[in-house]
N, C-alpha and C positions, 0 to 999 in steps of 0.2 A: 519525450518529456511529458510529465504528467501535469496535474492541475496547478494553476497559480496559487501560491500560498497567501493567507491573509497577513496583515501587518503583525510584526512580532509582539507578543505579549511580554511586557517588560516589568510587570508587577513583581517586586522582589519579596514575595511572601508565600504563606502556605495555608491560610484559612480564611473563610469569608468573614468580613466585619459586618455588623448589622446596619451600619450607616451606608457604606459605599458598595457592599456586595463583593469587595475584593478579598482575596485570601489574606490572612494574617497568621503570624506564628502562634503555635500553641504554647501556653506557658509550661515551663519545666516543672515537673512534679517535685515538690520539696518537702522533706521531713525536717521540722524545725530543729530536731536534735541531731539528725544524721546528715543533714544537707541534702543536695539534689539526689532524688531516687533514680536508680538505674532503670532504664526502659527495658521492657521485655525483648527477648531475641526476636528479630523479624519485624519489630514495630516500625522502624524507620522505612523499611522497604515497602511495607503496606501503606504507610502514610504517603510515600511518593506515588504509589499506585492510585490512591484516592485523590490526591492533588491533581494528578494527570487527568483522571476522569472528570473532575470538576472543571478543569480548563477546557477540555474538549467539549463537554456536554453543555456547559453554561456560557462559555466565552467563544466557542467556535474556533478554538485553536487547533491546528492540525496535530496529530498524535506525536510525531517525532519531536516537534518543537516543544510541546507541552511536557513530554517525558524528559527531555534534556533539561528543561527549566526546573522540573521537580528534583532532579538529581544534582543540580548545580549548588545546592545548599551545603555549607560547610559540614553540618552534622551528618550528611549522607556521603561524604567523600570516601569513607572506609567501608561502605556496604560491599559485601562479597559479590563477585560476579554472578554466582548462582542465585543470590537473593535479588539482584537486579533483574536477572532473567525471569525469576518468578513474578516479580512486579509487572514486567512487560506482559507476561502471559495472562495474568489476572486482568489487566486493562484490556487487552485485545479480546478476551472472552466476553467481558462485560459489553464492549462496544458491538460485538457480533450478536450477542444473545440478550441484549438489553430488554427487548419486548417480553421474552419468556421470563426472564428474571423479575421484571416488574410485575408480571401477572402472578407469579408464585408469591412474591413478597406481599403484594396487594391482597391476596387471599387471606393473609393473616393479620391484616390491619382493619380495624372496625371503622375508622374515619381518617381523612387526610391529616397529615401532620401539620401542626400550626407553624407559622413563622415566628421568629427566625429559626431556621433549621441547621445552619452551618453546613457541614458536610455529611449530615446523617444519611441522606439518601444514597450517596456514593459509598458510604461505609456499608450500608445494607447490601447494595449491589455487589460490592467486592466480596463480602462475606458469603453471600449466597452463591456466587460464582465458584468460590473455593469448595463449597459443600456439594454443589450439584455437578460440577464439571471437572474438578481437580482432585476429588477424593481426599481433600485435606481433613485430618482428624478434627471432629467437631470441637473438641476442647481447645485446639489451637486457633481455628478460624473464629470461633465465637469469642474466646477470651481476648484475643487481640482486637477484635472489632469493638468490644466493650471498652477496652482501654483507649481506643481511638476516639470513641464517643466522649469519654471522660476528659480527654485532652483538649476537646474542642469547646471553647466557651459558649458557643451557640448550639451545641449538640449534647452537652453533658447531661441535660435533664432527660434525655432519651436513652440513657445507658441501660436501664432496666428493660425498656421496650426492645432495644437491640438484642439483648440477651434472650428475651422471650420469643421474638420473631424468628431469629436464626435457629433457635432450638427447634421450633416447629418446622422450619425448612429442613433441618437435618433429619428430624423424625420422619418427614414425608418422603425424603430422598428423591431420586430421579423419577420415581413413579408420578410425581406431580407434573413432570414435563410431558408425559406421554399423550395426554389428550389435547395438548396445545398445538395450534397451527403456527409452526415456527416461521414460515415464510410471511404470513400475514402480520405476525406480531413484530418481527424484527426488521422487515424491509418497509421503508416509508411508502405510504399508499401512492403518492405522486410518482415515485420511481417505478413501483410495480405496475401501475396502470400504464405507464409509458411503454414498458416492456411488453405488456399484453397487447397493446396497440400495434407494436412493431413485429412481435414474434408469435403472437397467439397465446392463449391462456396456458396451455400445457407446457410449451417450451419456456415461457416466461417464468413459470414456477420452478422448472428445472434449473434455469439460470440463477434464480434467486437462491434456491437451496444450495447449489454448488458454491455460490458467493459467500455463504455463511460457514463454509468448512475451512478448517485450518489448512493452509497450503503446504506442500512439501518444499524443500530447498532445492532449487534448480541451479546448476552451474554450467557455464560454457568453458570448455577446456581448450588449451592450446595444443595438446597432444592427442593421442588415440583415445576416443571416448570409452571403449571397452576396457582399456588398461586403467583409466582413471576411475571408472565405475567400480572396478575391483578394489582399488586403493581406498576409495571413499565409502565402500560398502553401499554403493548405490546401484542404479540400473541405467543403462544407456537407452535413451529414447531414439526413435528412428531418425530424428533430425540432427542427432549428434549431441544434444543436451544430456547431461548426466543428472539424474534425479536421485536425491538423497532423502530417505524416509526418516532416519533417526540421525540428526546432524549434531546436536549439542552446540557448543560455541563455534562459530564459523572460523574464527582466527586460530582455533586449535586443530583444525582439520589438516591432514597431509597436503602439502602443495600450496597452502595459502602464503606462507612466508616466501616461498620460492617464486611466487607469481605464476603458477601453472594454470590457474583458472580464476574466474570471477563469477559472482552471483548474478544470475539473470534468468528470469522466467522463460520457460520454453517458448511461449508465444512471442515475447519481446525479442527473442533471438531470431525470429523468422524474417523480418523485413530486410535486415542487412544480408542475410543468407540469400534472399531472393534477388539481390542485386548481383550475385555471383561475382564478387570483387576479384580482380586479378592483380598480380604484382605490377607495380608501376603506374596503375591507374590513379588519376587525380579525382578524389571523391570528397565532397563536402558533407559533413554531418551537421545539420542545422538544428538549433535548440537541443544541443548535444547532451547536456547533463541529464542523468547521472553518468553517462559515458559507456554503457555496455555495448552499444552499437559502434561507437568509435573504436573500442577495443577489438571488436570482431573484424572491422574493416582493416585496422592496422595489422592484426594478426595474419590476415590474408596477403599482406605485402603491399597494400594500397598506400599511396601518399594521401593522408587524411588531414583535412582542415576541419577542426571541431569549433563550431561557433555557438556561443551562448551569451545572452544579455547579462547574466549574473556572474560577476567576477568570483564571488565566493563559491558558487556551484562549479564553475570552471576550474577552480583550484583543486576541488575534490576530484574532478576528472583527471587533472594532471597528476595528482598524487596516486591515483589508481593505476594510471598508465606507467608511472615510475615503478610501482610494485610489480607490475606485469612485465617490465622490461620491454615496453612497446613505445613507439614514438608517434606523435601527431602534432601538428601545428594547432595550438589553442588560441582562439581569437575571441576576446570579449567585445561584443558588438551587438547592436540591434540588427537583426537580419533584414528588416525592412529598409534600412539605409546603408547596409554594408556593401562595399564595392570591391570585390576581388580583382586581381590583376587580369585574370583570364577565366573563361568559362570552364566548367568541370566535365569530366567524362560521365560522372553520375552525381546526383544530389539526393540525399536522404533527409526528408523533413519529418521529424517526430514532433508533431505540432502540440502546443499546449491544449489541454482538453479537460473535460469533466472527470476523467479517470474512473468512470463507473465500471469499467472492465476489470479494475484492480481491487475491488472491495474486499476480496478474500485476503489480500495482503495489506490493505489499508482500510480496515473497518470504520475508521473515523469518518470516512466519506458519508456513511449512513447518518451521521449526526451533524457534520459541518455543512453539507449541502441541504438546504431547506426547501428547494423547489426546482423546477426545471429551468431555472434562469440561466440557460447556457448561451444566451445571445452574445455575450462578450467574447466567449470562446469561438463561436461560429464566425463572427465578423473577423476576428484576428486570424483564424485559420484560413479564411478565404484570401486575406491580404498576404499572408505568408506563402500560400500556395502559388499565388500569382507572381510573387517576387522570386521564389525558388525556381520557377519555370524559366526565368530569364537568365539563370546562372548555369544552365545546362547547354553544352555544345550541341550542334545538330548531330543527330544520330545517337546522342547520349540518353541515359535513363534518369527518370525522376521517380523516387519512391515516396509516396505520401502515406503516413500512418498516424493513428491515434490509439490510445488505450481506453477508448470509449465504446460503449455498447449502443450509443445513440446514432441513428442514421443521419441526423442533421450534421453530425461531426465526421461522418464517413462517406457513405454512398452518395448522399445529396451534395456534398462538397465536390466530389469528383464529377458527378453529373453536370453540375453548374460549370465546372472548369472546362470539361471537354466540349460543352455546348458553346463556349466562348472562345476556344482556342483551336483553330483548324490545324495548327502546327504540331499538335500532340495527338498521339494515339495510345490506346490501352494495349499493354502486353499481358495477355491472360496468364494467370498462375495455374499450374497444374497440381493435382494431388501428389504426383510422384516427387515434386519439389519440396513438399512439406511432410514427408514421411508417411504418405498414404492417407492423410487426414482429409479425405475428399469432402466430408461434411462441412469443412471450413472454406470451401470454394463457392462463391456466389454465382448466380446465373450469368453475371457479366464477366466472371473470371477474376474477381478480386478476392482477397483474403478476409474472412470474417470468423475469427475464433470466438468461441463462447466458453464460459467457465465450466459448463457441463460436457464439453467435448472430451473425447478420450482417444488417445493414439491407438492404432491397432496393436494388440498384444499388451496393452497397459492393464495388467491384472489388478494393480492397486487402485486404478480408477480415480486418480487424484486431480484430473483436469488440468486446466491452464488458464491464464488470464484472458480476458476478453480483449481482442485486438482487431483493428481494421487496417488493411493496407491495400493500396492500389499501385501497380507498376505501370508507368507510362514512358513512352519514347518520344523524344523530339524528332520530328521528321527531318530528313535531309533536304536542303534546298529551300 
């Protein structure tokens, strides 16, 4: 399970008002003689992208929620899937490369823009992202950006500025990015400094650089990985994950409708694999949503109980299991107070965390997280770990994991736990269990994957999410 999400943004609108700062709808262009004017092709998709950016960057809304809200408007119901995908791509590029884009745009501005600005800054960022990273024809990117400015009551006075700045960005091209320090500009200083303290300067910069890259699509298959790699035009990784480099729409890929595989990062697939689940074993997956690990355990034949505090997220787990033709008992409950009828052969706890290991898949973390305020996660993780330990039978296994790069949420949690629990011992993980990725084994025998790690033979060098996992055994007697 990844980070806790903030309260849902329920503002039913699309542009900032000068009074409240909330988005409001743009007026429809009207020709008095001909009636409402038709909007240019691609306009609404780009509006949705800009609205999503505004919600993430100004309101701290997580990307998926902001994106869904932007596309929930009636006028966007008929946007083509490819235009929706393009909007998603624009947003993720801006969130990853915000610092570089800001530097390039800023080099063409003589002074800060006055308030009220409306969505002008997000319009400029989205336009520059298309020009510098997506090779969008300048006339299309610039023309639509100007139309967006004109449609915003608080930004229309900047329409000529948008045209001038983006033309200069287009003229300069990608050469303007070459002298920039992408790591320093795009990764918040507080986060980078923490990684430097933990991993050293060189490794911290490699982690940061890898976190800014577009990730591949990784899937876990129910059948033979080599066979499915051929069908999906991907490559099988040593751990059994199939990596797809050019995926397109996930739902259009062979085997999706048949439930032959599910999307899951190669690192996220390791904790369940390390439990070595066997048919008939009783295993609890705590904080189970989004359900990838539940599916792994069920596919191995285990009797799985998936527990999550969110009924909505657990419904999505159940829906995915139905698609995969897999079965698990899904329980909506707070793990801290849940009382199962009997202890389990194994318990997997994927604890809520800061999710800093998943920035390459969730670049909104770079904007939503404002400091190292991880205390609420650390406290909850400790309580969940202590509770999970009580649910394991003597001789059974406990797997603790987080998708965080922070030692406070990983190594330090396990050190505290083992210091206080004489009835548990560590079961060291070996490189052969994780496809020869020996660099991901800590000196204590735990798993610590980093975004810059590469599997042996991974010629594409596309890395994996940052994950920590410790395998523990409850002693007999």
